[in-house]
N, CA, C and O atoms as a GROMACS GRO file, in nm:
protein
  328
    1MET      N    1  -0.836  -0.267  -0.156
    1MET     CA    2  -0.779  -0.332  -0.069
    1MET      C    3  -0.669  -0.308  -0.014
    1MET      O    4  -0.578  -0.258  -0.079
    2PRO      N    5  -0.655  -0.343   0.133
    2PRO     CA    6  -0.542  -0.297   0.205
    2PRO      C    7  -0.396  -0.372   0.165
    2PRO      O    8  -0.392  -0.491   0.132
    3THR      N    9  -0.318  -0.317   0.170
    3THR     CA   10  -0.174  -0.360   0.170
    3THR      C   11  -0.136  -0.443   0.280
    3THR      O   12  -0.200  -0.431   0.385
    4ASP      N   13  -0.016  -0.550   0.272
    4ASP     CA   14   0.004  -0.614   0.371
    4ASP      C   15   0.075  -0.500   0.504
    4ASP      O   16   0.051  -0.502   0.625
    5GLU      N   17   0.141  -0.435   0.447
    5GLU     CA   18   0.187  -0.322   0.558
    5GLU      C   19   0.095  -0.285   0.614
    5GLU      O   20   0.115  -0.266   0.734
    6GLN      N   21  -0.048  -0.254   0.562
    6GLN     CA   22  -0.151  -0.174   0.652
    6GLN      C   23  -0.227  -0.280   0.731
    6GLN      O   24  -0.268  -0.249   0.843
    7ILE      N   25  -0.246  -0.391   0.687
    7ILE     CA   26  -0.277  -0.509   0.765
    7ILE      C   27  -0.176  -0.530   0.873
    7ILE      O   28  -0.223  -0.504   0.984
    8THR      N   29  -0.084  -0.557   0.874
    8THR     CA   30   0.022  -0.551   0.986
    8THR      C   31   0.024  -0.426   1.077
    8THR      O   32   0.031  -0.453   1.197
    9ALA      N   33   0.021  -0.318   1.051
    9ALA     CA   34  -0.018  -0.182   1.134
    9ALA      C   35  -0.125  -0.191   1.196
    9ALA      O   36  -0.130  -0.128   1.302
   10LYS      N   37  -0.229  -0.260   1.160
   10LYS     CA   38  -0.349  -0.240   1.191
   10LYS      C   39  -0.358  -0.362   1.341
   10LYS      O   40  -0.410  -0.355   1.452
   11ILE      N   41  -0.280  -0.462   1.272
   11ILE     CA   42  -0.273  -0.596   1.390
   11ILE      C   43  -0.217  -0.541   1.503
   11ILE      O   44  -0.269  -0.562   1.612
   12ASP      N   45  -0.086  -0.452   1.490
   12ASP     CA   46   0.012  -0.392   1.589
   12ASP      C   47  -0.067  -0.322   1.665
   12ASP      O   48  -0.044  -0.315   1.786
   13THR      N   49  -0.172  -0.261   1.608
   13THR     CA   50  -0.217  -0.132   1.694
   13THR      C   51  -0.319  -0.216   1.763
   13THR      O   52  -0.309  -0.194   1.884
   14LEU      N   53  -0.412  -0.303   1.740
   14LEU     CA   54  -0.524  -0.386   1.787
   14LEU      C   55  -0.444  -0.447   1.891
   14LEU      O   56  -0.496  -0.428   2.001
   15GLU      N   57  -0.343  -0.510   1.895
   15GLU     CA   58  -0.273  -0.608   1.960
   15GLU      C   59  -0.240  -0.524   2.108
   15GLU      O   60  -0.261  -0.571   2.220
   16ALA      N   61  -0.186  -0.400   2.080
   16ALA     CA   62  -0.124  -0.313   2.171
   16ALA      C   63  -0.258  -0.262   2.241
   16ALA      O   64  -0.240  -0.238   2.360
   17GLU      N   65  -0.366  -0.243   2.204
   17GLU     CA   66  -0.503  -0.208   2.278
   17GLU      C   67  -0.534  -0.302   2.332
   17GLU      O   68  -0.598  -0.267   2.431
   18ARG      N   69  -0.523  -0.445   2.324
   18ARG     CA   70  -0.555  -0.561   2.362
   18ARG      C   71  -0.489  -0.568   2.484
   18ARG      O   72  -0.559  -0.569   2.585
   19SER      N   73  -0.354  -0.574   2.496
   19SER     CA   74  -0.276  -0.549   2.622
   19SER      C   75  -0.298  -0.473   2.678
   19SER      O   76  -0.342  -0.518   2.784
   20GLU      N   77  -0.297  -0.322   2.676
   20GLU     CA   78  -0.403  -0.225   2.766
   20GLU      C   79  -0.497  -0.270   2.826
   20GLU      O   80  -0.504  -0.258   2.949
   21LEU      N   81  -0.586  -0.329   2.758
   21LEU     CA   82  -0.701  -0.405   2.796
   21LEU      C   83  -0.707  -0.487   2.918
   21LEU      O   84  -0.776  -0.490   3.020
   22ARG      N   85  -0.626  -0.542   2.877
   22ARG     CA   86  -0.589  -0.702   2.981
   22ARG      C   87  -0.526  -0.659   3.090
   22ARG      O   88  -0.542  -0.721   3.195
   23SER      N   89  -0.429  -0.527   3.086
   23SER     CA   90  -0.365  -0.522   3.197
   23SER      C   91  -0.454  -0.453   3.315
   23SER      O   92  -0.418  -0.443   3.432
   24ARG      N   93  -0.592  -0.401   3.253
   24ARG     CA   94  -0.670  -0.332   3.339
   24ARG      C   95  -0.766  -0.397   3.402
   24ARG      O   96  -0.824  -0.336   3.492
   25GLU      N   97  -0.805  -0.535   3.371
   25GLU     CA   98  -0.855  -0.644   3.410
   25GLU      C   99  -0.842  -0.697   3.534
   25GLU      O  100  -0.928  -0.775   3.575
   26SER      N  101  -0.758  -0.671   3.593
   26SER     CA  102  -0.697  -0.717   3.735
   26SER      C  103  -0.748  -0.586   3.812
   26SER      O  104  -0.786  -0.613   3.925
   27GLY      N  105  -0.755  -0.505   3.792
   27GLY     CA  106  -0.793  -0.350   3.894
   27GLY      C  107  -0.959  -0.380   3.900
   27GLY      O  108  -1.025  -0.457   3.831
   28LYS      N  109  -1.001  -0.294   4.005
   28LYS     CA  110  -1.170  -0.291   4.026
   28LYS      C  111  -1.166  -0.133   3.961
   28LYS      O  112  -1.131  -0.034   4.026
   29ASP      N  113  -1.211  -0.133   3.816
   29ASP     CA  114  -1.248  -0.006   3.735
   29ASP      C  115  -1.407  -0.045   3.700
   29ASP      O  116  -1.435  -0.156   3.655
   30PRO      N  117  -1.481   0.031   3.718
   30PRO     CA  118  -1.620   0.023   3.663
   30PRO      C  119  -1.608   0.022   3.519
   30PRO      O  120  -1.689  -0.056   3.469
   31THR      N  121  -1.542   0.074   3.443
   31THR     CA  122  -1.541   0.024   3.290
   31THR      C  123  -1.497  -0.106   3.240
   31THR      O  124  -1.473  -0.136   3.123
   32LEU      N  125  -1.489  -0.193   3.362
   32LEU     CA  126  -1.428  -0.340   3.324
   32LEU      C  127  -1.527  -0.426   3.204
   32LEU      O  128  -1.484  -0.513   3.128
   33GLU      N  129  -1.682  -0.371   3.211
   33GLU     CA  130  -1.765  -0.454   3.129
   33GLU      C  131  -1.762  -0.391   2.984
   33GLU      O  132  -1.794  -0.449   2.880
   34ALA      N  133  -1.717  -0.261   3.000
   34ALA     CA  134  -1.708  -0.213   2.849
   34ALA      C  135  -1.543  -0.272   2.796
   34ALA      O  136  -1.524  -0.312   2.681
   35ASP      N  137  -1.446  -0.268   2.889
   35ASP     CA  138  -1.338  -0.321   2.861
   35ASP      C  139  -1.339  -0.488   2.782
   35ASP      O  140  -1.284  -0.516   2.676
   36ARG      N  141  -1.406  -0.565   2.857
   36ARG     CA  142  -1.438  -0.716   2.827
   36ARG      C  143  -1.519  -0.686   2.672
   36ARG      O  144  -1.470  -0.742   2.574
   37VAL      N  145  -1.633  -0.606   2.654
   37VAL     CA  146  -1.695  -0.597   2.528
   37VAL      C  147  -1.594  -0.549   2.414
   37VAL      O  148  -1.589  -0.586   2.297
   38ARG      N  149  -1.513  -0.454   2.481
   38ARG     CA  150  -1.378  -0.430   2.351
   38ARG      C  151  -1.297  -0.536   2.331
   38ARG      O  152  -1.257  -0.554   2.216
   39LEU      N  153  -1.257  -0.627   2.433
   39LEU     CA  154  -1.146  -0.713   2.397
   39LEU      C  155  -1.221  -0.816   2.325
   39LEU      O  156  -1.144  -0.887   2.260
   40GLU      N  157  -1.328  -0.847   2.315
   40GLU     CA  158  -1.394  -0.914   2.218
   40GLU      C  159  -1.418  -0.888   2.080
   40GLU      O  160  -1.402  -0.965   1.986
   41GLN      N  161  -1.459  -0.767   2.080
   41GLN     CA  162  -1.449  -0.678   1.954
   41GLN      C  163  -1.295  -0.699   1.866
   41GLN      O  164  -1.282  -0.725   1.746
   42ILE      N  165  -1.180  -0.676   1.978
   42ILE     CA  166  -1.072  -0.656   1.918
   42ILE      C  167  -1.009  -0.816   1.861
   42ILE      O  168  -0.922  -0.840   1.776
   43GLN      N  169  -1.085  -0.900   1.939
   43GLN     CA  170  -1.034  -1.044   1.916
   43GLN      C  171  -1.112  -1.098   1.775
   43GLN      O  172  -1.052  -1.175   1.700
   44VAL      N  173  -1.215  -1.064   1.750
   44VAL     CA  174  -1.299  -1.076   1.617
   44VAL      C  175  -1.221  -1.020   1.505
   44VAL      O  176  -1.198  -1.090   1.406
   45GLU      N  177  -1.168  -0.865   1.518
   45GLU     CA  178  -1.109  -0.810   1.412
   45GLU      C  179  -0.999  -0.851   1.389
   45GLU      O  180  -0.969  -0.856   1.270
   46LEU      N  181  -0.888  -0.901   1.499
   46LEU     CA  182  -0.764  -0.969   1.476
   46LEU      C  183  -0.789  -1.065   1.375
   46LEU      O  184  -0.758  -1.066   1.256
   47ASP      N  185  -0.873  -1.173   1.467
   47ASP     CA  186  -0.880  -1.288   1.352
   47ASP      C  187  -0.918  -1.275   1.213
   47ASP      O  188  -0.874  -1.352   1.126
   48ARG      N  189  -1.000  -1.177   1.189
   48ARG     CA  190  -1.044  -1.114   1.028
   48ARG      C  191  -0.875  -1.079   0.963
   48ARG      O  192  -0.833  -1.130   0.859
   49LEU      N  193  -0.813  -1.004   1.031
   49LEU     CA  194  -0.695  -0.940   0.972
   49LEU      C  195  -0.604  -1.049   0.953
   49LEU      O  196  -0.543  -1.060   0.846
   50TRP      N  197  -0.586  -1.145   1.063
   50TRP     CA  198  -0.473  -1.228   1.043
   50TRP      C  199  -0.527  -1.352   0.928
   50TRP      O  200  -0.444  -1.409   0.856
   51ASP      N  201  -0.661  -1.381   0.921
   51ASP     CA  202  -0.713  -1.467   0.828
   51ASP      C  203  -0.669  -1.385   0.669
   51ASP      O  204  -0.593  -1.442   0.590
   52LEU      N  205  -0.716  -1.281   0.646
   52LEU     CA  206  -0.690  -1.192   0.552
   52LEU      C  207  -0.533  -1.205   0.500
   52LEU      O  208  -0.501  -1.227   0.384
   53ARG      N  209  -0.437  -1.187   0.616
   53ARG     CA  210  -0.307  -1.168   0.586
   53ARG      C  211  -0.250  -1.308   0.558
   53ARG      O  212  -0.141  -1.319   0.502
   54ARG      N  213  -0.313  -1.402   0.593
   54ARG     CA  214  -0.268  -1.565   0.530
   54ARG      C  215  -0.311  -1.595   0.407
   54ARG      O  216  -0.247  -1.673   0.336
   55GLN      N  217  -0.452  -1.523   0.354
   55GLN     CA  218  -0.501  -1.554   0.238
   55GLN      C  219  -0.409  -1.467   0.123
   55GLN      O  220  -0.399  -1.500   0.005
   56ARG      N  221  -0.356  -1.371   0.174
   56ARG     CA  222  -0.290  -1.294   0.064
   56ARG      C  223  -0.130  -1.374   0.082
   56ARG      O  224  -0.075  -1.400  -0.026
   57GLN      N  225  -0.078  -1.400   0.170
   57GLN     CA  226   0.036  -1.469   0.175
   57GLN      C  227   0.027  -1.610   0.062
   57GLN      O  228   0.105  -1.628  -0.031
   58ALA      N  229  -0.102  -1.709   0.102
   58ALA     CA  230  -0.091  -1.816   0.031
   58ALA      C  231  -0.161  -1.796  -0.106
   58ALA      O  232  -0.184  -1.901  -0.165
   59LEU      N  233  -0.202  -1.673  -0.173
   59LEU     CA  234  -0.200  -1.612  -0.274
   59LEU      C  235  -0.072  -1.598  -0.353
   59LEU      O  236  -0.046  -1.653  -0.460
   60ARG      N  237  -0.016  -1.535  -0.301
   60ARG     CA  238   0.142  -1.487  -0.332
   60ARG      C  239   0.202  -1.575  -0.351
   60ARG      O  240   0.262  -1.566  -0.458
   61ASP      N  241   0.224  -1.704  -0.275
   61ASP     CA  242   0.304  -1.831  -0.274
   61ASP      C  243   0.259  -1.896  -0.378
   61ASP      O  244   0.349  -1.954  -0.440
   62ALA      N  245   0.126  -1.911  -0.432
   62ALA     CA  246   0.081  -1.937  -0.539
   62ALA      C  247   0.102  -1.892  -0.648
   62ALA      O  248   0.067  -1.953  -0.749
   63GLY      N  249   0.169  -1.764  -0.650
   63GLY     CA  250   0.200  -1.678  -0.791
   63GLY      C  251   0.066  -1.637  -0.840
   63GLY      O  252   0.057  -1.637  -0.963
   64GLU      N  253  -0.043  -1.600  -0.773
   64GLU     CA  254  -0.148  -1.532  -0.782
   64GLU      C  255  -0.144  -1.377  -0.734
   64GLU      O  256  -0.053  -1.332  -0.665
   65ASP      N  257  -0.232  -1.319  -0.771
   65ASP     CA  258  -0.253  -1.178  -0.712
   65ASP      C  259  -0.319  -1.166  -0.589
   65ASP      O  260  -0.441  -1.182  -0.590
   66PRO      N  261  -0.245  -1.134  -0.456
   66PRO     CA  262  -0.276  -1.127  -0.335
   66PRO      C  263  -0.416  -1.055  -0.312
   66PRO      O  264  -0.502  -1.087  -0.230
   67ASP      N  265  -0.419  -0.936  -0.416
   67ASP     CA  266  -0.532  -0.837  -0.363
   67ASP      C  267  -0.667  -0.933  -0.437
   67ASP      O  268  -0.779  -0.882  -0.447
   68ARG      N  269  -0.644  -1.048  -0.475
   68ARG     CA  270  -0.787  -1.131  -0.472
   68ARG      C  271  -0.803  -1.150  -0.350
   68ARG      O  272  -0.925  -1.163  -0.333
   69ALA      N  273  -0.730  -1.163  -0.222
   69ALA     CA  274  -0.806  -1.238  -0.094
   69ALA      C  275  -0.896  -1.152  -0.063
   69ALA      O  276  -0.875  -1.038  -0.105
   70GLN      N  277  -1.027  -1.174   0.021
   70GLN     CA  278  -1.143  -1.093   0.053
   70GLN      C  279  -1.131  -1.125   0.207
   70GLN      O  280  -1.086  -1.230   0.252
   71GLU      N  281  -1.175  -1.023   0.277
   71GLU     CA  282  -1.213  -1.013   0.394
   71GLU      C  283  -1.321  -1.100   0.471
   71GLU      O  284  -1.436  -1.056   0.466
   72ARG      N  285  -1.298  -1.221   0.544
   72ARG     CA  286  -1.422  -1.277   0.561
   72ARG      C  287  -1.496  -1.209   0.711
   72ARG      O  288  -1.442  -1.139   0.796
   73SER      N  289  -1.606  -1.249   0.705
   73SER     CA  290  -1.697  -1.201   0.834
   73SER      C  291  -1.666  -1.251   0.972
   73SER      O  292  -1.632  -1.369   0.978
   74GLY      N  293  -1.669  -1.198   1.058
   74GLY     CA  294  -1.628  -1.246   1.220
   74GLY      C  295  -1.704  -1.375   1.196
   74GLY      O  296  -1.626  -1.468   1.176
   75ASP      N  297  -1.805  -1.403   1.192
   75ASP     CA  298  -1.867  -1.504   1.198
   75ASP      C  299  -1.784  -1.637   1.130
   75ASP      O  300  -1.755  -1.747   1.177
   76THR      N  301  -1.761  -1.578   1.009
   76THR     CA  302  -1.664  -1.705   0.935
   76THR      C  303  -1.574  -1.739   1.008
   76THR      O  304  -1.555  -1.856   1.040
   77VAL      N  305  -1.478  -1.607   1.060
   77VAL     CA  306  -1.334  -1.675   1.114
   77VAL      C  307  -1.349  -1.714   1.258
   77VAL      O  308  -1.268  -1.793   1.306
   78GLU      N  309  -1.431  -1.672   1.320
   78GLU     CA  310  -1.464  -1.741   1.460
   78GLU      C  311  -1.465  -1.869   1.475
   78GLU      O  312  -1.423  -1.919   1.579
   79ARG      N  313  -1.520  -1.956   1.356
   79ARG     CA  314  -1.561  -2.088   1.353
   79ARG      C  315  -1.440  -2.158   1.294
   79ARG      O  316  -1.450  -2.277   1.262
   80TYR      N  317  -1.317  -2.088   1.274
   80TYR     CA  318  -1.208  -2.178   1.234
   80TYR      C  319  -1.132  -2.233   1.376
   80TYR      O  320  -1.146  -2.167   1.479
   81TRP      N  321  -1.062  -2.339   1.375
   81TRP     CA  322  -0.986  -2.372   1.472
   81TRP      C  323  -0.873  -2.316   1.476
   81TRP      O  324  -0.812  -2.285   1.374
   82GLN      N  325  -0.828  -2.295   1.599
   82GLN     CA  326  -0.693  -2.209   1.622
   82GLN      C  327  -0.584  -2.300   1.608
   82GLN      O  328  -0.468  -2.261   1.621
   0.00000   0.00000   0.00000
């Protein structure tokens, strides 16, 4: 089970990559389609990580073991309301 620090570090890395890809969207680059696909992948992974982080915090707040939190699939977290 990843720690809160590991989850946060992964979120930070993905956020930086997402920002880089978005900054290239405005240019005329043949890799734009690959960038778009990667942006979608990043968004799903970020949603999964944020969900895991929230689960861990909720368990901690309830006095329970945060390691009981479980990563949910992209299909599951993509159905959540933002």
